C-alpha positions as CSV (number, residue, x, y, z in Angstrom):
1,M,64.7,33.9,100.9
2,P,65.5,37.4,99.1
3,R,68.8,38.7,99.7
4,S,68.0,42.4,100.1
5,K,71.0,43.3,101.8
6,T,73.2,42.1,98.4
7,R,71.1,44.6,96.6
8,Q,72.2,47.7,95.0
9,K,70.6,50.9,97.1
10,H,68.6,53.4,94.5
11,Q,70.3,56.4,93.4
12,H,69.3,59.4,94.4
13,G,70.5,63.1,93.0
14,L,72.1,62.1,89.8
15,H,70.2,64.3,87.3
16,T,72.5,66.0,84.8
17,V,72.9,69.5,83.7
18,A,71.6,68.6,80.3
19,T,68.2,67.0,81.7
20,T,67.3,70.2,84.1
21,R,65.2,73.0,83.0
22,K,67.3,75.8,82.1
23,P,65.8,79.2,83.6
24,K,63.7,81.1,80.6
25,G,65.5,84.9,79.8
26,K,63.7,87.6,81.8
27,R,60.8,88.8,79.9
28,S,60.5,92.5,79.5
29,A,57.2,94.4,80.3
30,A,57.9,96.8,77.8
31,L,56.7,94.1,75.1
32,I,53.6,92.8,77.0
33,F,52.5,96.4,77.6
34,G,53.4,97.7,73.8
35,L,51.4,94.6,72.6
36,L,48.4,95.0,75.2
37,L,48.5,98.6,74.5
38,G,48.4,98.1,70.5
39,F,45.7,96.1,70.2
40,I,43.5,98.5,72.8
41,G,44.5,101.3,70.2
42,L,43.5,99.1,67.1
43,A,40.1,98.8,69.1
44,V,39.5,102.1,70.1
45,A,40.5,103.5,66.5
46,Y,38.3,101.1,64.9
47,F,35.3,101.6,66.9
48,T,35.6,105.3,66.9
49,V,36.4,106.1,63.1
50,G,35.1,102.3,62.0
51,A,37.1,100.8,59.0
52,N,39.6,103.7,58.1
53,T,43.1,102.1,57.8
54,L,45.1,105.3,58.1
55,Y,43.3,106.0,61.6
56,I,43.4,102.2,62.4
57,V,47.4,102.4,61.8
58,A,47.7,105.7,64.1
59,G,45.8,104.0,66.8
60,I,48.2,101.3,66.7
61,A,51.3,103.3,66.7
62,V,50.3,105.4,69.6
63,G,49.1,102.7,71.4
64,V,52.4,100.8,70.9
65,L,54.2,103.7,71.8
66,L,52.7,104.5,75.1
67,G,52.9,100.9,76.1
68,Y,56.7,100.8,75.3
69,L,57.0,103.9,77.3
70,I,55.1,102.6,80.3
71,G,56.8,99.2,80.1
72,N,60.0,100.5,79.9
73,N,59.4,102.6,83.3
74,I,58.3,99.4,84.9
75,D,61.5,97.4,84.2
76,K,63.4,100.7,85.2
77,S,61.7,100.5,88.8
78,A,61.8,96.8,89.0
79,N,65.9,96.7,88.2
80,K,66.3,99.6,91.0
81,V,64.2,97.7,93.7
82,S,66.3,94.3,92.7
């Protein structure tokens, strides 16, 4: 017959700090919107004027600037709430 009463019990909750996942840093909406609107600015400039490099770069710059401003306002309003 097995002697289960003398066996050691299973240990729970012994996770160390090194094995637990650390939370990722807070992501910025300014970065995400900047990239998204930069790509949209590239697409709009390409489809409106063709493969002219100057207008494509200008479209990307305007898109990134608008995306940064919109994302920055979103970050500010999110920090007010929390």
